[in-house]
C-alpha positions in Angstrom: 0.0 0.0 0.0 1.5 3.3 -1.1 2.1 5.9 1.6 3.3 8.8 -0.7 1.1 11.3 -2.4 1.7 14.5 -4.2 -0.8 17.2 -3.4 0.0 18.9 -6.7 -1.7 16.0 -8.5 -5.0 17.3 -7.3 -4.5 20.5 -9.3 -6.8 22.7 -7.4 -5.4 25.9 -8.9 -8.5 26.7 -10.9 -10.7 28.9 -8.7 -14.5 28.8 -9.1 -16.5 31.6 -10.6 -19.6 30.3 -8.8 -22.2 32.8 -7.6 -21.3 31.8 -4.0 -17.9 33.6 -4.2 -17.7 36.3 -1.6 -17.1 39.9 -2.7 -14.6 40.4 0.1 -11.5 38.2 -0.5 -9.9 39.0 2.9 -11.8 36.3 4.9 -9.7 33.9 7.0 -10.0 30.2 6.7 -11.6 30.0 10.2 -14.7 31.6 8.8 -15.0 29.0 6.0 -17.7 26.2 5.9 -17.6 23.3 3.6 -20.6 21.1 2.8 -19.6 17.6 1.8 -22.2 15.8 -0.3 -22.1 12.1 0.5 -24.0 9.2 -0.9 -24.0 6.0 -3.0 -23.3 6.3 -6.7 -26.6 7.1 -8.7 -28.2 8.4 -5.5 -28.8 12.0 -6.7 -25.5 13.5 -5.3 -24.9 15.4 -8.6 -28.4 17.0 -8.4 -28.0 18.0 -4.8 -24.5 19.4 -5.3 -25.6 21.6 -8.2 -28.6 22.8 -6.3 -26.4 23.9 -3.3 -23.9 25.5 -5.8 -26.7 27.6 -7.3 -27.7 28.7 -3.8 -24.2 30.1 -3.2 -21.8 27.2 -2.5 -18.6 27.4 -4.5 -17.3 24.4 -6.5 -13.7 23.3 -7.2 -12.1 23.7 -10.6 -11.4 21.0 -13.2 -14.9 19.5 -13.0 -15.7 16.3 -14.7 -17.5 16.7 -18.1 -21.0 15.4 -18.7 -21.5 11.9 -20.1 -24.3 9.9 -21.6 -25.2 8.4 -18.2 -25.1 11.9 -16.6 -25.8 14.5 -19.3 -26.3 17.3 -16.8 -22.8 17.0 -15.3 -21.3 15.4 -12.2 -20.2 18.7 -10.5 -17.1 17.0 -9.0 -13.4 17.5 -9.4 -11.8 15.1 -12.0 -8.5 15.3 -10.2 -10.1 14.4 -6.9 -11.8 11.4 -8.5 -8.5 10.1 -9.8 -7.0 10.6 -6.3 -9.8 8.7 -4.7 -9.4 5.8 -7.2 -5.7 5.6 -6.4 -6.5 5.6 -2.7 -8.9 2.7 -3.0 -6.4 0.9 -5.2 -3.8 1.3 -2.5 -6.4 -0.2 -0.1 -6.8 -3.2 -2.4 -10.5 -2.4 -3.1 -12.7 -0.6 -5.6 -15.7 1.8 -5.5 -18.0 -1.1 -6.3 -16.9 -3.5 -3.6 -18.8 -4.0 -0.4 -16.1 -5.2 2.0 -15.3 -2.9 5.0 -12.1 -0.8 5.2 -10.1 -1.7 8.3 -10.7 1.0 10.9 -7.1 0.8 12.2 -5.8 1.9 8.7 -7.3 5.4 9.3 -4.7 5.8 12.2 -1.8 4.8 10.0 1.0 7.1 8.6 -0.4 6.6 5.1 -3.8 7.9 6.1 -2.1 10.9 7.8 -0.3 11.6 4.5 -3.6 11.5 2.6 -5.2 13.8 5.1 -2.5 16.3 4.6 -2.8 16.1 0.9 -6.6 16.7 1.1 -6.0 19.7 3.5 -3.7 21.2 0.9 -6.3 20.6 -1.8 -8.9 22.5 0.3 -6.6 25.5 0.9 -5.8 25.8 -2.9 -9.2 25.0 -4.3 -11.4 27.1 -2.0 -9.2 30.1 -1.1 -11.4 33.1 -0.2 -14.6 31.0 -0.4 -16.7 31.4 2.8 -19.0 28.5 1.7 -18.2 25.7 -0.7 -19.6 22.3 -1.8 -17.5 19.2 -2.3 -18.7 16.0 -3.8 -17.4 12.6 -4.9 -19.3 9.4 -4.0 -16.0 7.7 -3.2 -15.6 10.1 -0.3 -18.3 8.2 1.5 -15.9 5.3 2.1 -13.1 7.5 3.6 -15.0 10.1 5.6 -12.5 9.9 8.5 -9.7 11.1 6.2 -11.7 14.1 5.1 -12.7 15.0 8.7 -9.0 15.1 9.6 -8.2 17.2 6.4 -10.9 19.8 7.3 -9.5 20.0 10.8 -6.0 20.6 9.4 -7.3 23.3 7.1 -9.3 25.0 9.9 -12.6 24.7 8.0 -15.9 23.7 9.5 -17.3 20.5 7.9 -21.0 19.7 7.3 -22.4 16.6 5.7 -25.4 16.6 3.3 -26.2 12.9 2.7 -28.2 12.1 -0.5 -30.5 9.1 0.0 -32.2 7.1 -2.8 -33.9 3.7 -2.6 -31.7 0.7 -3.1 -34.1 -0.6 -5.8 -33.7 2.6 -7.9 -29.9 2.6 -7.4 -29.6 -1.0 -8.5 -31.8 -0.4 -11.6 -29.6 2.5 -12.6 -26.3 0.7 -12.1 -27.7 -2.3 -14.1 -28.2 0.0 -17.1 -24.9 2.0 -16.7 -22.5 -0.7 -15.6 -24.4 -4.0 -16.2 -24.1 -4.7 -12.4 -26.2 -7.4 -10.9 -29.0 -6.1 -8.7 -28.0 -8.2 -5.7 -24.4 -6.9 -5.8 -25.6 -3.3 -6.4 -27.8 -3.5 -3.2 -24.8 -4.8 -1.2 -22.6 -1.9 -2.4 -25.5 0.5 -1.5 -25.6 -1.0 1.9 -21.8 -0.6 2.4 -22.0 3.0 1.5 -24.9 3.9 3.7 -23.4 2.0 6.7 -20.1 3.8 6.4 -21.7 7.2 5.9 -24.0 6.8 8.9 -21.2 5.6 11.3 -18.6 8.2 10.3 -20.9 11.3 10.5 -22.8 10.6 13.8 -20.9 13.2 15.8 -21.0 16.1 13.3 -23.7 18.3 11.8 -25.5 16.3 9.2 -28.8 15.9 7.3 -30.3 13.2 5.1 -31.9 14.4 1.8 -34.2 12.1 -0.1 -33.7 12.4 -3.8 -37.4 12.2 -4.7 -38.1 15.0 -2.2 -35.4 17.2 -3.7 -37.0 16.8 -7.2 -40.6 17.4 -5.8 -40.0 20.4 -3.5 -36.4 21.7 -3.5 -37.3 24.9 -1.7 -38.5 23.1 1.5 -35.6 20.6 1.3 -32.9 23.3 1.0 -34.6 25.2 3.9 -34.4 22.1 6.0 -30.7 21.6 5.1 -30.0 25.2 6.1 -31.7 24.7 9.5 -30.1 21.4 10.3 -26.6 22.4 9.2 -26.8 25.9 10.5 -25.7 27.3 7.1 -27.5 30.3 5.5 -27.6 30.4 1.7 -25.7 33.4 0.3 -27.7 33.5 -3.0 -31.4 33.3 -2.5 -32.7 35.3 -5.5 -35.4 34.9 -8.2 -32.6 34.2 -10.7 -31.1 31.4 -8.6 -34.6 29.9 -8.1 -35.3 30.0 -11.8 -32.0 28.3 -12.5 -32.7 25.5 -10.0 -36.2 25.0 -11.4 -34.7 24.6 -14.9 -32.0 22.3 -13.7 -34.1 19.9 -11.6 -36.9 19.9 -14.2 -34.4 18.5 -16.7 -33.4 15.7 -14.4 -34.0 12.4 -16.1 -35.3 10.0 -13.4 -35.6 6.8 -15.5 -36.0 4.4 -12.5 -38.7 4.7 -9.9 -39.2 2.2 -7.2 -42.6 0.5 -7.2 -44.9 0.6 -4.1 -43.8 -1.8 -1.4 -40.6 -2.8 -3.3 -39.0 -3.5 0.1 -41.3 -6.5 0.6 -40.5 -8.1 -2.7 -38.7 -11.4 -2.8 -34.9 -11.2 -3.2 -34.4 -8.0 -1.1 -31.9 -8.7 1.7 -33.1 -8.2 5.3 -30.2 -5.9 5.9 -31.3 -3.7 3.0 -34.8 -3.6 4.3 -33.6 -2.6 7.8 -31.3 0.1 6.4 -34.0 1.5 4.2 -36.4 1.8 7.2 -33.7 3.4 9.4 -32.8 5.9 6.6 -36.4 7.0 6.5 -36.3 7.8 10.2 -33.0 9.6 9.8 -34.4 11.8 7.1 -36.8 13.2 9.7 -34.4 13.1 12.7 -30.7 12.8 11.8 -29.8 11.3 15.2 -32.8 9.1 15.9 -31.8 6.7 18.7 -33.8 3.8 17.3 -32.3 4.3 13.8 -28.8 4.5 15.2 -29.4 1.3 17.1 -30.7 -0.5 14.0 -27.6 0.6 12.0 -25.3 -0.6 14.8 -26.9 -4.1 14.7 -27.1 -4.6 10.9 -23.6 -3.1 10.3 -22.0 -5.5 12.8 -23.8 -8.5 11.1 -22.9 -7.1 7.6 -19.2 -6.6 8.4 -18.9 -10.1 9.9 -20.5 -11.7 6.9 -18.5 -9.6 4.4 -15.2 -10.6 6.1 -16.2 -14.3 6.0 -17.7 -14.4 2.5 -15.4 -12.2 0.5 -12.3 -14.5 0.2 -14.5 -17.2 -1.5 -16.0 -14.5 -3.8 -12.5 -13.3 -4.7 -11.5 -16.8 -5.8 -14.7 -17.0 -7.8 -13.9 -13.6 -9.3 -10.5 -15.0 -10.5 -12.3 -17.9 -12.2 -14.6 -15.4 -13.9 -11.6 -13.5 -15.2 -10.2 -16.7 -16.8 -13.6 -17.5 -18.3 -13.7 -14.0 -19.6 -10.4 -14.6 -21.4 -11.8 -17.7 -23.0 -14.8 -15.7 -24.0 -12.7 -13.1 -25.7 -11.0 -15.8 -27.8 -14.4 -17.1 -28.8 -15.5 -13.6 -29.7 -12.6 -13.3 -32.1 -13.9 -16.4 -33.9 -17.4 -15.0 -33.8 -16.0 -11.8 -35.3 -14.9 -13.6 -38.5 -18.3 -15.1 -38.8 -19.9 -11.8 -38.3 -18.1 -10.5 -41.4 -20.2 -12.9 -43.5 -23.3 -11.8 -41.7 -22.6 -8.2 -42.6 -22.4 -9.1 -46.2 -25.8 -10.8 -46.0 -27.1 -7.8 -44.1 -25.9 -5.5 -46.9 -28.0 -7.5 -49.3 -31.0 -7.2 -47.1 -30.3 -3.5 -46.8 -30.4 -3.1 -50.6 -33.8 -4.8 -50.5 -35.0 -2.4 -47.9 -33.8 0.5 -50.1 -36.0 -0.8 -52.8 -38.9 -1.0 -50.4 -38.2 2.6 -49.5 -38.4 3.6 -53.1 -41.8 1.9 -53.4 -42.8 3.9 -50.3 -41.8 7.1 -52.1 -44.0 6.2 -55.0 -46.9 5.6 -52.6 -46.2 9.0 -51.1 -46.5 10.6 -54.6 -49.9 8.9 -55.1 -50.9 10.2 -51.7 -49.9 13.7 -52.7 -52.2 13.4 -55.8 -55.1 12.3 -53.6 -54.5 15.2 -51.2 -54.6 17.5 -54.2 -57.9 16.1 -55.2 -59.2 16.7 -51.6 -58.0 20.3 -51.8 -59.9 20.8 -55.0 -63.1 19.3 -53.5 -62.7 21.6 -50.5 -62.4 24.6 -52.9 -65.6 23.5 -54.6 -67.3 23.3 -51.1 -66.0 26.8 -50.4 -67.6 28.2 -53.6 -70.9 26.5 -52.7 -70.8 27.9 -49.2 -70.1 31.4 -50.5 -73.1 31.0 -52.9 -75.3 29.9 -50.0 -74.1 32.8 -47.9 -75.0 35.2 -50.7 -78.5 33.7 -51.0 -78.9 34.1 -47.2 -77.8 37.7 -47.4 -80.4 38.4 -50.2 -83.1 36.8 -48.2 -82.2 38.9 -45.3 -82.4 42.1 -47.4 -85.9 41.0 -48.7 -87.1 40.4 -45.1 -85.7 43.8 -44.0 -87.5 45.5 -46.9 -90.8 43.7 -46.1 -90.4 44.6 -42.4 -89.8 48.3 -43.4 -93.0 48.2 -45.6 -95.0 46.7 -42.7 -93.7 49.3 -40.3 -94.8 52.0 -42.7 -98.3 50.4 -42.9 -98.4 50.3 -39.1 -97.6 54.0 -39.0 -100.5 54.7 -41.3 -102.8 52.6 -39.2 -101.8 54.4 -36.1 -102.4 57.8 -37.8 -105.9 56.6 -38.8 -106.5 55.5 -35.3 -105.5 58.9 -33.9 -107.9 60.6 -36.4 -110.8 58.3 -35.4 -110.0 59.0 -31.8 -110.2 62.8 -32.4 -113.5 62.3 -34.2 -114.9 60.2 -31.3 -113.9 63.0 -28.9 -115.8 65.5 -31.1 -118.9 63.3 -31.3 -118.7 62.8 -27.5 -118.8 66.5 -27.0 -121.8 67.0 -29.3 -123.5 64.0 -27.6 -122.9 65.7 -24.2 -124.6 68.8 -25.4 -127.5 66.9 -26.9 -127.8 64.9 -23.6 -128.0 68.1 -21.7 -130.8 69.5 -24.0 -132.6 66.2 -23.9 -132.4 66.1 -20.1 -134.3 69.3 -19.9 -136.9 67.9 -22.3 -137.0 64.6 -20.4 -137.8 66.4 -17.2 -141.0 67.8 -18.8 -142.1 64.5 -20.1 -141.3 62.2 -17.2 -145.0 61.9 -16.4 -145.8 60.9 -20.0 -143.0 58.2 -19.8 -144.7 56.6 -16.8 -148.0 56.2 -18.7 -146.4 54.7 -21.7 -144.4 52.0 -19.9 -145.8 49.3 -22.1 -144.8 51.1 -25.2 -141.3 51.4 -23.8 -141.1 47.6 -23.4 -142.0 47.2 -27.1 -139.4 49.8 -28.1 -136.9 48.0 -25.9 -137.4 44.8 -27.9 -136.9 46.7 -31.1 -133.6 48.1 -29.6 -132.5 44.6 -28.8 -133.2 43.5 -32.4 -131.0 46.4 -33.6 -128.3 45.3 -31.2 -128.4 41.8 -32.6 -128.1 43.2 -36.1 -125.0 45.1 -34.9 -123.5 41.9 -33.4 -124.0 40.2 -36.8 -122.2 43.1 -38.5 -119.3 42.9 -36.1 -119.2 39.1 -36.7 -119.0 39.7 -40.4 -116.1 42.1 -39.8 -114.3 39.5 -37.6 -114.7 36.9 -40.4 -113.1 39.4 -42.8 -110.2 39.8 -40.3 -109.9 36.0 -40.0 -109.6 35.8 -43.8 -106.8 38.4 -43.7 -105.1 36.3 -41.0 -105.3 33.2 -43.2 -103.6 35.1 -46.0 -100.8 36.1 -43.6 -100.5 32.4 -42.5 -100.2 31.4 -46.2 -97.4 33.9 -46.6 -95.7 32.5 -43.5 -96.0 29.0 -45.0 -94.3 30.2 -48.1 -91.4 31.6 -46.1 -91.3 28.3 -44.2 -91.0 26.4 -47.5 -88.1 28.6 -48.4 -86.4 27.8 -45.1 -86.9 24.1 -45.6 -85.2 24.4 -49.0 -82.3 26.1 -47.2 -82.1 23.2 -44.8 -82.0 20.7 -47.6 -79.1 22.6 -49.2 -77.3 22.6 -45.8 -77.9 18.8 -45.6 -76.2 18.4 -49.0 -73.3 20.5 -47.8 -72.9 18.3 -44.7 -72.9 15.2 -46.9 -70.1 16.7 -49.0 -68.2 17.6 -45.8 -68.5 14.1 -44.5 -67.2 12.7 -47.8 -64.2 15.0 -47.5 -63.5 13.8 -44.0 -63.7 10.2 -45.0 -61.2 10.9 -47.8 -58.9 12.6 -45.4 -59.2 9.7 -42.9 -58.2 7.3 -45.8 -55.2 9.5 -46.5 -54.2 9.5 -42.8 -54.4 5.7 -42.8 -52.1 5.5 -45.8 -49.7 7.9 -44.0 -49.8 5.7 -40.9 -48.9 2.7 -43.0 -46.0 4.5 -44.5 -44.8 5.5 -41.0 -45.0 1.8 -39.8 -43.0 0.8 -42.8 -40.4 3.5 -42.1 -40.3 2.3 -38.4 -39.7 -1.3 -39.5 -36.9 -0.2 -41.8 -35.3 2.0 -39.1 -35.5 -0.9 -36.6 -33.8 -3.3 -39.0 -31.2 -0.7 -39.9 -30.5 -0.3 -36.1 -30.1 -4.1 -35.8 -27.6 -4.0 -38.7 -25.7 -1.2 -37.0 -25.6 -3.1 -33.7 -24.2 -6.3 -35.3 -21.7 -4.3 -37.4 -20.4 -2.4 -34.4 -18.2 -5.4 -33.5 -16.6 -5.4 -36.9 -13.9 -2.7 -36.6 -12.5 -3.4 -40.1 -15.9 -2.6 -41.7 -17.2 0.1 -39.5 -16.4 3.1 -41.8 -18.1 1.5 -44.8 -21.2 0.6 -42.7 -21.3 4.1 -41.2 -21.3 5.7 -44.7 -24.1 3.4 -45.7 -26.0 4.2 -42.6 -25.6 7.9 -43.2 -26.9 7.6 -46.7 -29.9 5.6 -45.4 -30.5 8.2 -42.7 -30.5 11.0 -45.2 -33.0 9.1 -47.3 -35.2 8.5 -44.2 -35.0 12.2 -43.4 -36.2 13.0 -46.9 -39.1 10.6 -46.4 -39.8 12.2 -43.0 -39.8 15.7 -44.7 -42.2 14.4 -47.3 -44.4 12.9 -44.6 -44.4 16.2 -42.8 -45.4 18.0 -46.0 -48.3 15.5 -46.5 -49.3 15.9 -42.9 -49.3 19.7 -43.3 -51.4 19.4 -46.4 -53.9 17.2 -44.5 -54.0 19.7 -41.7 -54.7 22.5 -44.1 -57.6 20.5 -45.7 -59.0 19.8 -42.2 -58.7 23.5 -41.3 -60.6 24.5 -44.5 -63.3 22.0 -43.7 -63.6 23.5 -40.2 -64.0 26.9 -41.8 -66.7 25.6 -44.1 -68.6 24.1 -41.1 -68.3 27.4 -39.1 -69.7 29.4 -42.0 -72.5 27.0 -42.4 -73.3 27.3 -38.7 -73.3 31.1 -39.0 -75.7 30.9 -42.0 -78.1 28.6 -40.0 -77.9 31.0 -37.0 -78.8 34.0 -39.2 -81.6 32.1 -40.8 -83.0 31.2 -37.4 -82.8 34.8 -36.2 -84.6 36.0 -39.4 -87.3 33.4 -38.9 -87.8 34.5 -35.3 -88.0 38.2 -36.2 -90.5 37.4 -39.0 -92.7 35.4 -36.6 -92.6 38.3 -34.0 -93.5 40.8 -36.7 -96.4 38.8 -37.9 -97.7 38.3 -34.4 -97.5 42.0 -33.7 -99.2 42.8 -37.0 -102.1 40.4 -36.1 -102.6 42.0 -32.7 -102.6 45.5 -34.3 -105.1 44.4 -36.9 -107.4 43.0 -34.2 -107.1 46.3 -32.2 -107.8 48.3 -35.3 -110.9 46.2 -36.1 -112.2 46.5 -32.6 -111.7 50.3 -32.6 -113.3 50.6 -36.0 -116.3 48.6 -34.9 -116.7 50.7 -31.8 -116.5 54.0 -33.8 -119.0 52.6 -36.4 -121.4 51.6 -33.6 -121.0 55.0 -32.0 -121.7 56.8 -35.3 -124.7 54.6 -35.9 -126.1 55.3 -32.4 -125.5 59.1 -32.9 -127.4 58.9 -36.2 -130.2 57.1 -34.6 -130.2 59.7 -31.8 -130.5 62.5 -34.2 -133.3 60.8 -36.1 -135.1 60.2 -32.8 -134.7 63.8 -31.8 -136.2 64.9 -35.1 -139.1 62.4 -34.8 -139.6 63.6 -31.2 -140.2 67.1 -32.4 -142.8 66.0 -35.0 -144.3 62.8 -33.6 -146.9 61.9 -31.0 -146.2 61.7 -27.3 -145.7 57.9 -27.2 -142.8 58.2 -29.6 -141.1 60.9 -27.5 -140.2 58.5 -24.6 -138.4 56.0 -26.8 -135.4 58.3 -27.6 -135.1 59.0 -24.0 -134.6 55.3 -23.2 -132.3 54.9 -26.1 -130.1 57.8 -24.9 -129.8 56.2 -21.5 -128.8 52.9 -23.1 -126.3 54.6 -25.3 -124.8 56.5 -22.4 -124.3 53.3 -20.5 -122.5 51.7 -23.5 -120.2 54.8 -23.9 -119.3 54.6 -20.2 -117.9 51.0 -20.8 -114.2 50.9 -22.1 -113.6 49.4 -25.5 -111.8 46.0 -25.1 -109.8 44.9 -28.2 -110.2 41.3 -29.2 -107.2 38.9 -28.8 
């Protein structure tokens, strides 16, 4: 085990330009605080580190670049990673082994040398940084070294521990490193056991990865409270940056409900998961600490006993791997022949693509036909709209004519009312004169009571004749009403004709939609064919990846095919755009037709209202005319009676008196229009 180390190898000379850098560079190291982000690989340590960095914690220089498995970056020093790998190699272990590191080694001279190297790294990397964040999952195995290094540098150390379920970590490592889930869970258990034991007597907090993604504001506030560290950069800009960063986190593996109860999950993993849940709420929960003490003792004993046998098995696996490599070389030669066959299949697929292109041309022709049909439908709709506009003009003209007629009727009514008032005045004068004459003849009226009865019957007969005349006038008004109904029926027939035309337009619209659906099905068929071709081409690329001698030739072929597929995709996008335009035009046609139907319904409603008003006015006019005629007739009879009274015998004098009384009673009653 090497005991020498060169601090210069860590290369911490690049100073961070993070937002957490203090404006005053004169701070002493005693005022510095460093947050160490600990946790198992694939546990969300990168996301937590970047979040704390955006809140003001500085990062070291020479950061690792992003990779396919972590496209948003690791946010850790590449030199520090290399130093940790060398340290683990000196300890005859690796990051993915689950055996414990002997505790007495941390008291050795080699450990002291590493601690001094790390202290020098802290001085150079975080000079004038009051708050910084340091992360490398490998630190989780050697926390005692870093605690000694922080003490040597005079910097306060805080621990933010990222926690993720063993199930999700194992699933992620299976994809990235092809690691068996059982081994991944044991490695996860080793990391969490070491972290929990070595951070008990220092400020720490446990951060659940899913909680960070769901509500980072509350999580970071909890970290600040538990670690006693205020965030230097709490601004709207930093919040916006964190929202954007965490929203882009690709969480491909989510543990199912009750995963901890599934078969194959070790009891130690179950116990550690439960205890970590308690520590997330209370970082120093006595029951959780007791649970970790028990399972760690069992786990260390088992690991020490089982690992030698596993090491022998690992050596055998290495030998089998060498044999496998030899077999792969033989398979490689066979694969060359397979590539030639695949090239032949690829040529056949190219021919199929050409046929797909021809089908696309046919589809273009069909879409052009659909566009022409939509154009015809537009012309028909415009014609129908013009006809509706003309009908509206005709109805407006007719309404204007009827309004003028109503004005004339109202003028006639006013004239009749004036005449009635004049006749009423004359009648009042005559009643006053007749009253004086009636006073003289009251005695005569009493003697001629029987004659009055006879005259009364005659008056009733005249009233019946008047009723008959009024009935005749009502029949005439009814005839006029029937004529108006016939005109309304004619308008209703026109409206039915408009509805039949709308039905024909809807049928044309449905036919256009069916044609568009057929075109869409053809486009879907082309997409499926393209998908099959792309899938087979991907299989060819996967097989040819093992053939290094042929890779350039296959890549050039693949690029040509990709360009061809892109052309087909572009044509498909053009066809889809044409279909969308056709659908948009059809929607416009439907909207115009709905507006025409709404206008037609409004006109019909207005016409019905006008006709109803006209019928009511006609009835009022008829009733008023009948009343005026009856009044004029009574006045004429009164005048005739007065003339007869002056020249007739005494028995004829009393009859006009009774008639005047009856007429006055009738005039006192208000005229009620019919309807």
